[in-house]
C-alpha positions as CSV (number, residue, x, y, z in Angstrom):
1,M,31.7,-54.3,-14.6
2,S,30.2,-51.9,-17.1
3,S,30.4,-48.2,-16.4
4,Q,27.0,-46.6,-15.8
5,A,28.2,-43.0,-15.9
6,P,29.6,-41.8,-19.2
7,H,33.2,-40.6,-19.3
8,S,32.3,-37.6,-21.4
9,I,29.4,-36.0,-23.2
10,I,28.5,-34.6,-26.6
11,M,26.4,-31.4,-26.9
12,I,25.0,-29.7,-29.9
13,R,25.1,-25.9,-30.0
14,P,21.8,-24.9,-31.7
15,A,21.5,-22.8,-34.8
16,N,17.7,-22.5,-34.9
17,F,16.3,-23.5,-31.5
18,G,12.5,-22.9,-31.2
19,Y,9.1,-24.3,-30.4
20,N,8.7,-27.5,-32.4
21,V,5.1,-27.8,-33.5
22,E,5.6,-31.4,-34.6
23,T,6.8,-32.7,-31.2
24,A,4.4,-30.6,-29.1
25,K,1.6,-33.0,-30.1
26,S,3.1,-35.6,-27.7
27,N,5.2,-33.4,-25.3
28,S,3.0,-31.6,-22.8
29,F,6.2,-30.0,-21.2
30,Q,6.7,-27.7,-24.2
31,N,5.5,-24.1,-24.0
32,S,5.5,-21.4,-26.7
33,L,7.2,-18.1,-25.6
34,E,7.1,-14.8,-27.4
35,S,10.4,-13.0,-27.3
36,N,12.7,-11.1,-29.6
37,N,15.8,-12.4,-27.9
38,I,15.2,-16.1,-27.8
39,E,18.1,-17.0,-30.0
40,S,20.7,-15.0,-28.0
41,T,19.1,-16.1,-24.7
42,V,19.3,-19.8,-25.7
43,L,22.9,-19.6,-26.9
44,A,23.8,-17.9,-23.6
45,E,22.1,-20.7,-21.6
46,F,23.8,-23.3,-23.8
47,D,27.3,-21.8,-23.5
48,G,26.8,-21.2,-19.8
49,M,26.0,-24.9,-19.3
50,V,29.1,-26.0,-21.2
51,R,31.2,-23.7,-19.0
52,A,29.6,-25.0,-15.8
53,L,30.2,-28.6,-16.8
54,R,33.8,-28.0,-17.8
55,S,34.4,-26.1,-14.6
56,A,33.1,-29.1,-12.7
57,G,35.7,-31.3,-14.5
58,I,33.3,-32.9,-17.0
59,A,34.6,-33.5,-20.5
60,V,32.3,-31.9,-23.1
61,D,32.6,-32.1,-26.9
62,V,30.6,-29.4,-28.6
63,Y,29.3,-29.6,-32.2
64,D,27.7,-26.7,-34.0
65,D,24.3,-27.4,-35.5
66,S,24.1,-26.5,-39.2
67,P,21.8,-23.5,-40.1
68,L,19.9,-25.5,-42.7
69,P,17.8,-27.5,-42.7
70,I,16.1,-25.9,-39.7
71,K,16.2,-28.3,-36.7
72,P,14.5,-26.7,-33.7
73,D,15.4,-29.6,-31.3
74,A,19.0,-30.2,-32.4
75,V,20.1,-29.2,-28.8
76,F,18.6,-32.6,-27.7
77,P,21.0,-35.2,-29.3
78,N,20.3,-38.0,-26.9
79,N,17.2,-39.1,-28.8
80,W,18.8,-40.1,-32.1
81,F,21.8,-42.1,-30.8
82,S,23.2,-43.7,-27.8
83,T,26.6,-45.2,-27.0
84,H,27.3,-48.3,-24.8
85,P,30.2,-49.5,-22.7
86,D,30.6,-52.6,-24.8
87,G,31.5,-50.5,-27.9
88,K,28.0,-50.3,-29.5
89,I,26.4,-47.2,-31.1
90,I,22.6,-47.4,-31.6
91,T,20.7,-45.0,-33.8
92,Y,17.0,-44.8,-33.3
93,P,13.7,-44.3,-35.1
94,M,12.1,-40.9,-34.2
95,L,8.5,-39.8,-34.3
96,A,8.8,-36.3,-35.6
97,E,10.0,-36.1,-39.2
98,N,11.9,-32.8,-38.6
99,R,13.8,-34.4,-35.8
100,R,15.2,-37.1,-38.1
101,L,17.2,-34.4,-39.8
102,E,19.3,-34.1,-36.6
103,R,21.3,-37.3,-37.3
104,R,25.0,-36.5,-37.9
105,Q,27.2,-38.9,-39.8
106,D,30.2,-36.8,-38.8
107,I,29.5,-37.6,-35.1
108,I,29.2,-41.3,-35.8
109,E,32.5,-41.2,-37.7
110,T,34.2,-39.4,-34.8
111,L,32.9,-42.0,-32.3
112,T,34.2,-44.9,-34.5
113,N,37.5,-43.3,-35.4
114,H,38.5,-41.7,-32.1
115,Y,36.6,-43.6,-29.3
116,Q,37.0,-47.1,-30.7
117,Y,33.3,-47.8,-31.1
118,S,33.2,-50.9,-33.3
119,S,29.6,-51.8,-33.7
120,I,26.7,-49.7,-35.1
121,L,23.1,-50.9,-34.7
122,D,20.9,-48.9,-37.0
123,W,17.2,-49.1,-36.1
124,T,16.1,-46.0,-38.0
125,H,14.3,-48.2,-40.6
126,H,11.5,-48.8,-38.1
127,E,10.3,-45.3,-39.0
128,N,8.9,-46.9,-42.2
129,E,6.7,-49.0,-40.0
130,Q,5.6,-46.1,-37.8
131,R,7.4,-47.6,-34.8
132,F,9.5,-45.4,-32.7
133,L,12.1,-45.6,-29.9
134,E,13.9,-42.4,-29.1
135,G,17.2,-43.2,-27.6
136,T,17.9,-42.4,-24.0
137,G,14.8,-40.3,-23.9
138,S,12.7,-43.5,-24.3
139,I,15.1,-45.9,-22.6
140,I,16.9,-45.6,-19.3
141,F,19.7,-48.1,-19.5
142,D,21.2,-49.6,-16.4
143,H,24.4,-50.8,-18.0
144,I,25.8,-52.4,-14.9
145,H,22.9,-54.7,-14.4
146,K,21.9,-55.0,-18.1
147,T,18.4,-53.7,-17.6
148,A,16.4,-51.2,-19.8
149,Y,13.5,-49.2,-18.4
150,A,10.9,-47.5,-20.5
151,C,7.4,-46.1,-20.2
152,E,5.1,-46.5,-23.2
153,S,4.2,-43.5,-25.3
154,P,3.8,-42.4,-28.9
155,R,7.5,-42.2,-29.0
156,T,8.3,-45.4,-27.2
157,D,7.1,-48.7,-28.8
158,I,7.4,-51.4,-26.1
159,K,7.6,-54.3,-28.6
160,L,10.5,-52.5,-30.3
161,L,12.1,-52.1,-26.9
162,E,11.8,-55.8,-26.3
163,Q,13.3,-56.6,-29.7
164,L,16.2,-54.3,-29.0
165,C,16.9,-55.7,-25.6
166,A,16.9,-59.2,-27.0
167,K,19.5,-58.1,-29.5
168,I,21.8,-56.4,-27.0
169,G,21.2,-58.8,-24.0
170,Y,19.3,-56.5,-21.7
171,L,16.2,-57.2,-19.6
172,P,13.3,-54.9,-20.5
173,I,11.1,-53.4,-17.8
174,S,8.2,-51.4,-19.2
175,F,5.3,-49.6,-17.6
176,Q,2.8,-46.8,-18.1
177,S,3.5,-43.3,-16.8
178,H,1.0,-40.4,-17.0
179,G,1.0,-36.7,-16.2
180,L,-1.7,-35.2,-13.9
181,D,-3.9,-34.7,-16.9
182,G,-3.8,-38.4,-17.7
183,T,-1.7,-38.1,-20.9
184,A,1.3,-40.4,-21.4
185,I,4.7,-39.0,-20.3
186,Y,6.4,-38.5,-23.7
187,H,9.9,-39.7,-22.6
188,T,11.0,-42.0,-19.7
189,N,13.9,-39.7,-18.8
190,V,11.4,-37.1,-17.6
191,M,10.2,-39.4,-14.8
192,L,13.3,-41.6,-14.1
193,S,17.1,-41.3,-13.8
194,I,19.4,-44.2,-12.9
195,G,23.0,-43.7,-11.8
196,E,25.5,-46.1,-10.3
197,D,24.2,-45.9,-6.7
198,I,21.0,-43.8,-6.8
199,A,17.8,-43.6,-8.8
200,L,15.4,-40.7,-9.0
201,V,11.8,-41.6,-9.9
202,C,8.4,-40.1,-10.0
203,A,6.6,-43.3,-9.0
204,E,3.3,-41.5,-8.5
205,S,3.1,-40.9,-12.3
206,I,2.6,-44.7,-12.7
207,P,-1.2,-45.3,-12.6
208,F,-1.1,-49.1,-12.2
209,E,-0.2,-50.2,-8.8
210,M,1.3,-53.5,-9.9
211,E,3.6,-51.8,-12.4
212,K,4.6,-49.3,-9.8
213,R,5.5,-52.0,-7.3
214,L,7.5,-54.0,-9.8
215,L,9.5,-50.9,-10.9
216,L,10.3,-49.9,-7.4
217,K,11.3,-53.4,-6.5
218,A,13.7,-53.6,-9.5
219,L,15.2,-50.2,-8.7
220,K,15.6,-50.9,-5.0
221,K,17.4,-54.1,-5.7
222,H,20.6,-52.2,-6.7
223,H,20.0,-48.5,-5.9
224,K,19.1,-46.0,-3.3
225,V,15.7,-44.8,-4.6
226,I,14.7,-41.2,-4.1
227,E,11.0,-40.7,-5.0
228,L,9.9,-37.3,-6.4
229,D,6.4,-36.0,-6.8
230,F,4.5,-34.6,-9.8
231,S,5.5,-31.1,-9.1
232,Q,9.2,-32.0,-9.0
233,M,8.9,-34.1,-12.1
234,N,7.2,-31.2,-13.9
235,Q,10.2,-29.0,-13.0
236,F,12.5,-31.7,-14.6
237,A,14.0,-33.0,-11.3
238,C,14.2,-36.5,-12.8
239,N,15.7,-35.3,-16.1
240,C,19.3,-35.5,-14.9
241,L,22.4,-37.5,-15.7
242,E,25.2,-38.9,-13.6
243,V,28.5,-38.2,-15.4
244,E,32.1,-39.0,-14.6
245,R,34.5,-36.1,-13.8
246,K,38.2,-35.9,-14.7
247,D,39.0,-36.8,-11.1
248,Q,37.0,-40.0,-11.7
249,K,34.4,-38.9,-9.1
250,N,30.9,-38.6,-10.5
251,A,28.5,-35.7,-10.5
252,L,24.8,-35.4,-11.1
253,V,24.0,-32.8,-13.7
254,M,20.5,-31.2,-13.5
255,S,19.0,-27.8,-14.1
256,T,18.8,-25.1,-11.5
257,T,15.0,-25.3,-11.9
258,A,15.2,-29.0,-11.1
259,K,17.5,-28.6,-8.1
260,N,15.4,-25.8,-6.7
261,S,12.4,-28.1,-6.7
262,L,14.1,-30.6,-4.4
263,R,13.6,-30.7,-0.6
264,I,16.7,-30.3,1.6
265,D,16.4,-34.0,2.7
266,Q,16.4,-35.1,-1.0
267,I,19.4,-33.0,-1.8
268,E,21.2,-34.5,1.2
269,K,20.4,-38.0,0.1
270,I,21.8,-37.3,-3.4
271,E,24.9,-35.6,-2.0
272,D,25.7,-38.7,0.2
273,Y,26.8,-40.1,-3.2
274,L,27.3,-37.3,-5.7
275,E,28.0,-33.6,-6.1
276,I,25.1,-31.9,-7.8
277,V,26.1,-29.7,-10.8
278,A,23.2,-27.3,-11.5
279,V,23.0,-25.5,-14.9
280,T,20.6,-22.6,-15.7
281,I,18.6,-23.3,-18.8
282,P,15.0,-22.0,-18.2
283,T,14.3,-20.9,-21.8
284,I,15.5,-24.2,-23.3
285,E,13.4,-26.1,-20.7
286,T,10.3,-24.1,-21.2
287,I,10.2,-24.0,-25.0
288,G,11.9,-27.3,-25.7
289,G,10.1,-29.4,-23.1
290,G,13.4,-31.1,-22.1
291,S,16.1,-30.3,-19.6
292,A,19.7,-31.0,-18.8
293,R,19.7,-34.7,-19.4
294,C,18.1,-34.3,-22.9
295,M,21.0,-32.0,-23.9
296,M,23.7,-34.5,-23.1
297,A,24.6,-37.6,-25.2
298,G,26.8,-39.8,-23.0
299,I,30.1,-41.3,-24.3
300,H,31.1,-44.4,-22.4
301,L,34.5,-45.2,-24.0
302,K,37.6,-43.0,-23.8
303,K,39.7,-41.8,-26.6
C-alpha cells in the first residue's frame, strides 16, 4: 500500500518574499500589505513554523532561497515539483513566469542521490503551449487509491491533468470550484485536503450539483469527510497536509488562522484520527495567498 502522508518535507526559506503582481491576477486570496518590517516578520514566521514542525517530530529539510533572481513566492515549493511513493519526481508547468525561476536542480539532485528517487517526469515544456498544472496546488493526490483530484482554473488545465494521470496510472476526478464572487478557485489545495483517513473539503464552493455529488461520493468511499464552509476555506482551513512524525504517527499541519476557524466538533472529528499541529504564519498567508500546505513539499521516500 502506498503511503499517503509524506515521511518528511522540504521548505524554502525566502530571500525576497512579497506581493506577487503576476500571480495576483488569478489568486484572489492575495492581499498587499504596507509594512517596513515584512521581511523580518516573514522570516520569523517561517523559522517559527520550522521549529513547531520539528518539535512535533516532523522531519524538515530547509533550503535557502537565493537572493537573485527575485522570487516572491519561493516559500511555496509544492507548485513546481511533487514526489511520489513509487519513486517518481514530477516537475510542472507554471502560469507566472517569475515563479518558473523557483525550480531548483540542486533539490532534484538531492532527491535522486539521497532519497532513491529514480524517475523524473518533466512536464515543464507545456509552458510553451500555455498549458499549466501547478503541482500539489493544482492536484490533490490520493496515493493509496491512485486518484487525482483537481478543480479547473487558469493554473490547472484539466486535459493536461488527464494526460498526466494516464501516464502515472491514476484516475482523474475534476470539477469546478468558485469563490463567493464567482471566480475560479486558483488551486485545488485551497478547498480540498486528503489524508489517509480523513478529507477536508469546501463542497459548497462547487457550483454544479452533479460535480459536487460525484466528488463527495468519491471521497466518502475511503475517507471520513469533514465539510467546511466558505468562511473557513477563506481562512485556509482546507490548506493543510497530513505528515508522518518520527514516531510514525501522523499529524495534520495547518495554520493557526485555519485552526481558529474550525468549530469544536470539527476539531474533535479531526483529532479522532490525528493531532493538529498549528503554525502561526498570518503575514505569509495574507500577502502570499497560500498557507501551511503551500509551504511544504512532501517527500515520500526515506533516505
